[in-house]
C-alpha positions as a Markdown table, in Angstrom:
| # | Residue | x | y | z |
|---|---|---|---|---|
| 1 | Gln | 41.5 | 42.4 | 27.6 |
| 2 | Trp | 42.1 | 44.9 | 30.4 |
| 3 | Leu | 41.8 | 42.2 | 33.0 |
| 4 | Ser | 44.6 | 40.3 | 31.4 |
| 5 | Met | 43.6 | 37.0 | 32.8 |
| 6 | Pro | 46.6 | 35.0 | 31.5 |
| 7 | Asp | 48.9 | 37.3 | 33.5 |
| 8 | Thr | 46.7 | 37.0 | 36.6 |
| 9 | Val | 46.8 | 33.2 | 36.4 |
| 10 | Glu | 50.6 | 33.2 | 36.0 |
| 11 | Gln | 51.1 | 35.5 | 39.0 |
| 12 | Phe | 48.8 | 33.2 | 41.1 |
| 13 | Gly | 50.8 | 30.2 | 40.0 |
| 14 | Met | 54.1 | 31.8 | 41.0 |
| 15 | Tyr | 52.5 | 32.6 | 44.4 |
| 16 | Leu | 51.5 | 29.0 | 45.0 |
| 17 | Met | 54.9 | 27.6 | 43.9 |
| 18 | Lys | 56.7 | 29.8 | 46.5 |
| 19 | Gln | 54.5 | 28.3 | 49.2 |
| 20 | Val | 55.6 | 24.7 | 48.6 |
| 21 | Asp | 59.4 | 25.4 | 48.5 |
| 22 | Phe | 60.9 | 25.9 | 52.0 |
| 23 | Arg | 64.0 | 27.3 | 50.4 |
| 24 | Val | 62.1 | 30.4 | 49.6 |
| 25 | Glu | 61.0 | 30.8 | 53.2 |
| 26 | Ala | 64.6 | 30.2 | 54.4 |
| 27 | Ser | 65.8 | 32.9 | 52.0 |
| 28 | Asn | 63.1 | 35.3 | 53.2 |
| 29 | Leu | 64.0 | 34.7 | 56.9 |
| 30 | Gln | 67.6 | 35.4 | 56.2 |
| 31 | Arg | 66.9 | 38.6 | 54.4 |
| 32 | Phe | 64.5 | 39.8 | 57.2 |
| 33 | Gly | 67.3 | 38.9 | 59.7 |
| 34 | Arg | 69.7 | 41.2 | 57.9 |
| 35 | Asn | 67.1 | 44.0 | 57.6 |
| 36 | Ile | 65.4 | 44.1 | 60.9 |
| 37 | Asp | 67.1 | 45.9 | 63.8 |
| 38 | Ala | 67.5 | 43.5 | 66.7 |
| 39 | Cys | 66.0 | 46.1 | 69.1 |
| 40 | Lys | 62.7 | 46.1 | 67.2 |
| 41 | Ala | 62.2 | 42.4 | 66.3 |
| 42 | Arg | 63.8 | 39.2 | 65.3 |
| 43 | Val | 63.1 | 36.2 | 63.0 |
| 44 | Pro | 64.1 | 32.6 | 63.6 |
| 45 | Lys | 67.6 | 31.7 | 62.6 |
| 46 | Val | 67.7 | 29.2 | 59.7 |
| 47 | Leu | 69.8 | 26.1 | 60.6 |
| 48 | Ala | 69.0 | 24.0 | 57.5 |
| 49 | Ala | 66.7 | 24.2 | 54.5 |
| 50 | Ser | 65.7 | 22.1 | 51.5 |
| 51 | Glu | 62.7 | 22.1 | 49.2 |
| 52 | Cys | 60.7 | 20.0 | 51.7 |
| 53 | Val | 62.3 | 20.7 | 55.1 |
| 54 | Leu | 63.1 | 23.9 | 57.0 |
| 55 | Val | 64.9 | 23.8 | 60.4 |
| 56 | Thr | 65.2 | 26.9 | 62.5 |
| 57 | Asp | 66.1 | 27.7 | 66.1 |
| 58 | Leu | 63.4 | 27.7 | 68.8 |
| 59 | Val | 61.1 | 30.7 | 68.9 |
| 60 | His | 60.1 | 31.7 | 72.4 |
| 61 | Gly | 56.9 | 33.5 | 73.5 |
| 62 | Ile | 53.2 | 33.4 | 72.6 |
| 63 | Ser | 51.3 | 34.4 | 69.6 |
| 64 | Leu | 50.0 | 38.0 | 69.4 |
| 65 | Ser | 46.4 | 36.7 | 69.4 |
| 66 | His | 47.0 | 34.8 | 72.7 |
| 67 | Phe | 48.9 | 37.8 | 74.1 |
| 68 | Leu | 45.9 | 40.0 | 73.5 |
| 69 | Arg | 43.6 | 37.7 | 75.4 |
| 70 | Gln | 45.8 | 37.7 | 78.6 |
| 71 | Pro | 44.8 | 40.5 | 81.0 |
| 72 | Gln | 48.2 | 40.4 | 82.8 |
| 73 | Tyr | 49.9 | 41.7 | 79.6 |
| 74 | Lys | 47.7 | 44.8 | 79.1 |
| 75 | Ala | 50.3 | 47.1 | 80.4 |
| 76 | Phe | 52.6 | 46.0 | 77.5 |
| 77 | His | 50.1 | 46.7 | 74.7 |
| 78 | Lys | 51.3 | 50.1 | 73.7 |
| 79 | Ala | 55.0 | 49.0 | 73.8 |
| 80 | Val | 54.1 | 46.1 | 71.4 |
| 81 | Phe | 52.1 | 48.4 | 69.3 |
| 82 | Arg | 55.0 | 50.8 | 68.8 |
| 83 | Leu | 57.4 | 48.0 | 68.0 |
| 84 | Leu | 55.1 | 46.4 | 65.5 |
| 85 | Ser | 53.9 | 49.6 | 63.8 |
| 86 | Asp | 57.4 | 50.9 | 63.5 |
| 87 | Leu | 58.5 | 47.5 | 62.1 |
| 88 | Ile | 55.8 | 47.5 | 59.4 |
| 89 | Ala | 56.6 | 51.0 | 58.4 |
| 90 | Cys | 60.3 | 50.2 | 58.3 |
| 91 | Met | 59.8 | 47.1 | 56.1 |
| 92 | Ala | 57.7 | 49.0 | 53.6 |
| 93 | Leu | 59.4 | 52.4 | 53.5 |
| 94 | Arg | 63.1 | 51.6 | 54.2 |
| 95 | Asp | 63.8 | 48.0 | 53.5 |
| 96 | Lys | 61.3 | 47.5 | 50.6 |
| 97 | Phe | 60.7 | 43.9 | 51.8 |
| 98 | Val | 57.5 | 43.2 | 53.7 |
| 99 | His | 56.3 | 40.1 | 55.5 |
| 100 | Gly | 53.2 | 39.2 | 53.6 |
| 101 | Asp | 51.3 | 37.1 | 56.1 |
| 102 | Leu | 51.1 | 39.3 | 59.2 |
| 103 | His | 48.2 | 37.7 | 60.9 |
| 104 | Pro | 48.4 | 37.6 | 64.8 |
| 105 | Gly | 49.3 | 33.9 | 64.8 |
| 106 | Asn | 52.6 | 34.7 | 62.9 |
| 107 | Ile | 53.7 | 37.4 | 65.4 |
| 108 | Met | 55.2 | 36.0 | 68.6 |
| 109 | Val | 55.6 | 38.1 | 71.7 |
| 110 | Ser | 58.0 | 37.3 | 74.5 |
| 111 | Leu | 59.1 | 38.9 | 77.8 |
| 112 | Ala | 62.4 | 38.1 | 79.4 |
| 113 | Ser | 61.1 | 39.4 | 82.8 |
| 114 | Pro | 58.0 | 41.3 | 84.1 |
| 115 | Asp | 60.0 | 44.5 | 83.8 |
| 116 | Ser | 61.6 | 44.0 | 80.4 |
| 117 | Val | 60.7 | 45.4 | 77.0 |
| 118 | Pro | 58.7 | 42.9 | 74.9 |
| 119 | Thr | 60.4 | 41.2 | 72.0 |
| 120 | Ile | 58.6 | 40.5 | 68.7 |
| 121 | Thr | 59.5 | 37.5 | 66.5 |
| 122 | Leu | 58.0 | 37.1 | 63.0 |
| 123 | Ile | 57.5 | 33.5 | 61.8 |
| 124 | Asp | 56.1 | 31.8 | 58.7 |
| 125 | Ala | 57.8 | 34.1 | 56.2 |
| 126 | Gly | 56.9 | 32.0 | 53.1 |
| 127 | Ile | 55.0 | 35.0 | 51.7 |
| 128 | Ala | 57.1 | 38.2 | 51.3 |
| 129 | Ile | 56.4 | 41.3 | 49.3 |
| 130 | Glu | 59.2 | 42.9 | 47.3 |
| 131 | Val | 58.5 | 46.7 | 47.2 |
| 132 | Ser | 59.8 | 48.3 | 44.0 |
| 133 | Glu | 61.3 | 51.7 | 43.9 |
| 134 | Ser | 58.2 | 53.1 | 42.2 |
| 135 | Met | 55.9 | 51.5 | 44.8 |
| 136 | Gln | 58.0 | 53.0 | 47.7 |
| 137 | Thr | 57.8 | 56.4 | 46.0 |
| 138 | Cys | 54.0 | 56.0 | 45.7 |
| 139 | Leu | 53.7 | 55.1 | 49.3 |
| 140 | Lys | 55.7 | 58.0 | 50.6 |
| 141 | Ala | 53.9 | 60.5 | 48.3 |
| 142 | Ala | 50.5 | 59.1 | 49.4 |
| 143 | Phe | 51.4 | 59.4 | 53.1 |
| 144 | Val | 52.6 | 63.0 | 52.7 |
| 145 | Ala | 49.4 | 63.8 | 50.9 |
| 146 | Ala | 47.4 | 62.2 | 53.7 |
| 147 | Phe | 49.2 | 64.4 | 56.3 |
| 148 | His | 48.3 | 67.4 | 54.3 |
| 149 | Met | 44.7 | 66.2 | 53.7 |
| 150 | Asn | 45.5 | 66.5 | 50.0 |
| 151 | Val | 42.9 | 64.5 | 48.1 |
| 152 | Ala | 44.3 | 65.3 | 44.7 |
| 153 | Gly | 47.9 | 64.5 | 45.7 |
| 154 | Leu | 47.0 | 61.1 | 47.2 |
| 155 | Gly | 44.9 | 60.1 | 44.2 |
| 156 | Lys | 47.6 | 61.2 | 41.8 |
| 157 | Ala | 50.2 | 59.1 | 43.7 |
| 158 | Leu | 48.2 | 55.9 | 43.3 |
| 159 | Val | 47.1 | 56.5 | 39.7 |
| 160 | Ser | 50.7 | 57.5 | 38.6 |
| 161 | Phe | 52.0 | 54.3 | 40.1 |
| 162 | His | 49.5 | 52.1 | 38.3 |
| 163 | His | 50.1 | 54.0 | 35.1 |
| 164 | Gly | 53.9 | 53.5 | 35.4 |
| 165 | Glu | 53.3 | 49.8 | 35.9 |
| 166 | Gly | 51.4 | 49.5 | 32.6 |
| 167 | Leu | 48.1 | 48.8 | 34.3 |
| 168 | Cys | 46.1 | 51.7 | 32.7 |
| 169 | Thr | 46.2 | 50.6 | 29.1 |
| 170 | His | 42.4 | 50.5 | 28.8 |
| 171 | Ala | 41.7 | 53.1 | 31.5 |
| 172 | Ala | 38.8 | 55.5 | 31.4 |
| 173 | Asp | 38.7 | 59.0 | 33.0 |
| 174 | Leu | 41.9 | 58.9 | 35.0 |
| 175 | Ala | 41.2 | 62.4 | 36.4 |
| 176 | Gly | 38.0 | 61.1 | 38.0 |
| 177 | Leu | 39.8 | 58.0 | 39.3 |
| 178 | Glu | 42.4 | 60.2 | 41.0 |
| 179 | His | 39.7 | 62.2 | 42.8 |
| 180 | Lys | 37.8 | 59.1 | 44.0 |
| 181 | Leu | 40.9 | 57.3 | 45.2 |
| 182 | Gly | 42.1 | 60.4 | 46.9 |
| 183 | Cys | 38.8 | 60.7 | 48.8 |
| 184 | Ile | 38.9 | 57.1 | 49.8 |
| 185 | Gly | 42.5 | 57.4 | 51.1 |
| 186 | Val | 42.1 | 60.7 | 53.0 |
| 187 | Ala | 38.7 | 59.6 | 54.5 |
| 188 | Gly | 40.3 | 56.4 | 55.7 |
| 189 | Cys | 43.2 | 58.1 | 57.5 |
| 190 | Phe | 41.4 | 61.0 | 59.2 |
| 191 | Thr | 37.9 | 62.1 | 59.9 |
| 192 | Val | 36.9 | 64.5 | 57.1 |
| 193 | Asp | 33.9 | 66.6 | 56.3 |
| 194 | Lys | 31.0 | 65.6 | 54.1 |
| 195 | Ser | 32.4 | 67.0 | 50.9 |
| 196 | Ile | 35.0 | 64.3 | 51.0 |
| 197 | Trp | 33.4 | 61.2 | 52.6 |
| 198 | Ala | 30.1 | 61.7 | 50.6 |
| 199 | Glu | 32.1 | 60.9 | 47.4 |
| 200 | Val | 32.5 | 57.2 | 48.6 |
| 201 | Phe | 29.9 | 56.6 | 51.4 |
| 202 | Ser | 26.1 | 56.8 | 51.3 |
| 203 | Asp | 25.8 | 58.4 | 54.7 |
| 204 | Gln | 27.9 | 59.4 | 57.8 |
| 205 | Arg | 27.0 | 56.3 | 59.7 |
| 206 | Glu | 28.4 | 54.0 | 57.0 |
| 207 | Tyr | 31.5 | 56.2 | 56.8 |
| 208 | Leu | 32.3 | 56.3 | 60.6 |
| 209 | Gly | 31.6 | 52.5 | 60.9 |
| 210 | Ala | 33.8 | 51.5 | 57.9 |
| 211 | Arg | 36.7 | 49.1 | 58.6 |
| 212 | Thr | 39.9 | 48.7 | 56.6 |
| 213 | Ser | 38.4 | 45.9 | 54.4 |
| 214 | His | 35.6 | 48.3 | 53.4 |
| 215 | Tyr | 38.1 | 50.8 | 52.1 |
| 216 | Phe | 40.0 | 48.2 | 50.2 |
| 217 | Asp | 36.8 | 47.0 | 48.6 |
| 218 | Lys | 35.9 | 50.5 | 47.5 |
| 219 | Met | 39.4 | 51.0 | 46.0 |
| 220 | Leu | 39.0 | 47.7 | 44.0 |
| 221 | Val | 35.5 | 48.7 | 42.8 |
| 222 | Val | 36.7 | 52.2 | 41.7 |
| 223 | Leu | 39.8 | 50.8 | 39.9 |
| 224 | Ser | 37.6 | 48.2 | 38.1 |
| 225 | Ala | 35.0 | 50.8 | 37.2 |
| 226 | His | 37.8 | 52.9 | 35.5 |
| 227 | Gln | 39.2 | 49.8 | 33.9 |
| 228 | Val | 42.5 | 49.9 | 35.7 |
| 229 | Arg | 44.1 | 46.6 | 36.7 |
| 230 | Val | 45.1 | 46.5 | 40.4 |
| 231 | Ser | 48.8 | 46.2 | 41.0 |
| 232 | Pro | 49.6 | 42.8 | 42.6 |
| 233 | Thr | 52.2 | 44.5 | 44.9 |
| 234 | Phe | 49.8 | 47.2 | 46.0 |
| 235 | Trp | 47.0 | 44.7 | 46.7 |
| 236 | Ala | 49.4 | 42.4 | 48.6 |
| 237 | Leu | 50.5 | 45.3 | 50.9 |
| 238 | Leu | 46.9 | 46.2 | 51.6 |
| 239 | Thr | 46.1 | 42.6 | 52.4 |
| 240 | Ala | 49.1 | 42.2 | 54.7 |
| 241 | Phe | 48.0 | 45.3 | 56.7 |
| 242 | Ala | 44.4 | 44.2 | 56.8 |
| 243 | Leu | 45.5 | 40.9 | 58.4 |
| 244 | Val | 46.9 | 42.6 | 61.5 |
| 245 | Glu | 44.6 | 45.7 | 61.6 |
| 246 | Gly | 42.3 | 44.4 | 64.4 |
| 247 | Ser | 45.2 | 43.6 | 66.6 |
| 248 | Met | 46.9 | 46.9 | 66.0 |
| 249 | Lys | 43.7 | 48.7 | 67.0 |
| 250 | Glu | 43.5 | 46.8 | 70.2 |
| 251 | Leu | 47.1 | 47.3 | 71.0 |
| 252 | Gly | 47.3 | 51.0 | 70.1 |
| 253 | His | 44.0 | 52.3 | 71.4 |
| 254 | Gln | 44.0 | 56.1 | 70.9 |
| 255 | Ile | 47.4 | 56.1 | 69.1 |
| 256 | Asn | 47.6 | 57.3 | 65.5 |
| 257 | Ile | 49.5 | 54.7 | 63.5 |
| 258 | Leu | 50.7 | 57.4 | 61.1 |
| 259 | Arg | 52.9 | 58.7 | 63.8 |
| 260 | Met | 55.2 | 55.7 | 63.2 |
| 261 | Val | 55.4 | 56.5 | 59.5 |
| 262 | Thr | 56.8 | 60.0 | 59.8 |
| 263 | Pro | 60.5 | 59.1 | 60.3 |
| 264 | Tyr | 60.5 | 57.2 | 57.0 |
| 265 | Val | 58.5 | 59.8 | 55.0 |
| 266 | Phe | 60.0 | 63.1 | 56.1 |
| 267 | Ser | 63.8 | 63.5 | 56.0 |
| 268 | Phe | 65.7 | 64.5 | 59.2 |
| 269 | Glu | 66.2 | 68.0 | 57.6 |
| 270 | Asn | 62.4 | 68.5 | 57.0 |
| 271 | Val | 61.7 | 69.8 | 60.5 |
| 272 | Phe | 58.5 | 71.5 | 59.4 |
| 273 | Gly | 57.1 | 68.4 | 57.9 |
| 274 | Arg | 57.9 | 66.3 | 61.0 |
| 275 | Ile | 56.4 | 68.9 | 63.3 |
| 276 | Lys | 53.3 | 69.3 | 61.3 |
| 277 | Ala | 52.8 | 65.5 | 61.1 |
| 278 | Ala | 53.4 | 65.2 | 64.9 |
| 279 | Val | 50.9 | 67.9 | 65.7 |
| 280 | Arg | 48.3 | 66.4 | 63.4 |
| 281 | Cys | 48.7 | 63.0 | 65.0 |
| 282 | Ala | 48.7 | 64.5 | 68.5 |
| 283 | Leu | 45.5 | 66.3 | 67.9 |
| 284 | Ser | 43.8 | 63.2 | 66.4 |
| 285 | Glu | 44.9 | 61.2 | 69.5 |
| 286 | Arg | 43.5 | 63.9 | 71.8 |
| 287 | Ala | 40.2 | 64.0 | 69.9 |
| 288 | Ser | 39.9 | 60.2 | 70.4 |
| 289 | Ser | 40.8 | 60.3 | 74.1 |
| 290 | Val | 38.1 | 62.7 | 74.9 |
| 291 | Gly | 35.6 | 60.8 | 72.9 |
| 292 | Ser | 34.8 | 63.6 | 70.4 |
| 293 | Lys | 35.4 | 61.4 | 67.4 |
| 294 | Pro | 35.2 | 57.6 | 66.7 |
| 295 | Thr | 38.3 | 55.7 | 65.6 |
| 296 | Lys | 38.7 | 55.6 | 61.8 |
| 297 | Ser | 39.2 | 52.4 | 60.0 |
| 298 | Met | 42.6 | 52.4 | 58.3 |
| 299 | Gly | 44.5 | 52.0 | 61.5 |
| 300 | Cys | 44.3 | 55.7 | 62.4 |
| 301 | Val | 42.4 | 57.5 | 65.0 |
| 302 | Pro | 40.7 | 60.6 | 63.5 |
| 303 | Ile | 41.7 | 64.2 | 63.4 |
| 304 | Pro | 39.4 | 67.2 | 63.9 |
| 305 | Asn | 38.6 | 69.0 | 60.7 |
| 306 | Phe | 39.7 | 72.4 | 62.1 |
| 307 | Cys | 43.4 | 71.4 | 62.0 |
| 308 | Gly | 43.9 | 73.0 | 58.6 |
| 309 | Ala | 46.2 | 71.9 | 55.7 |
């Protein structure tokens, strides 16, 4: 009962139907075009669309996967990283509409000249994720908790969202679930001490070597063990990020991706929050640059445990 298989099949069917109607992709492209700042990225302009045909203007550049293999573009890696990471944060935390298929083949990079700023173009927008108000609130609360290394706060944000979505009808031990999800989330964002990582990893070697997909697997196992259905939106967002994780790490070597989240999580008036987040990210980047800590898996380089709360 708690798996609710009929609902799951219905959601999968809706997902498939959207993939075979080009009018859906055309609508997504037009919405992204309205949302995205031209200085950050662009999407193809829709010229004509029907159920079976989609015509757009020409997209210039090369795919991100090809871009990363070309040594002459290495000097532009960090610029592309900043554009792309800010774009992803903006889509999820401001626009509430996220490209759901962000693998490197769907991200085009172009340069008008050797001295110009790179331009990113997102293509193949048939899959898009509508982020609800409650999902956005959950994400912001989880990021704030991560910056404060607050296990309880991060876990509570995730469980409260699932409870509000009606996915905890048959749940067991929600307090225990909050703790486990909080440990997974904080351990994935920054390097933490054994009291946290030992809750979800068997040893330090497994913890330090874990990739984003390992954290997602652990979240799924923990939610299932507590008989909580996984939010389709939450899972879609995790999947979208996982698709581009490897490229982000290669582009932004020694840059903490959470740095790009801060403008959308802390208000302009919250100077203390912004400063604290910037210091935490800077210290984690410094730790990585001197080789004192390995890069953590969820897109973030680690932070030393002495940084405090």
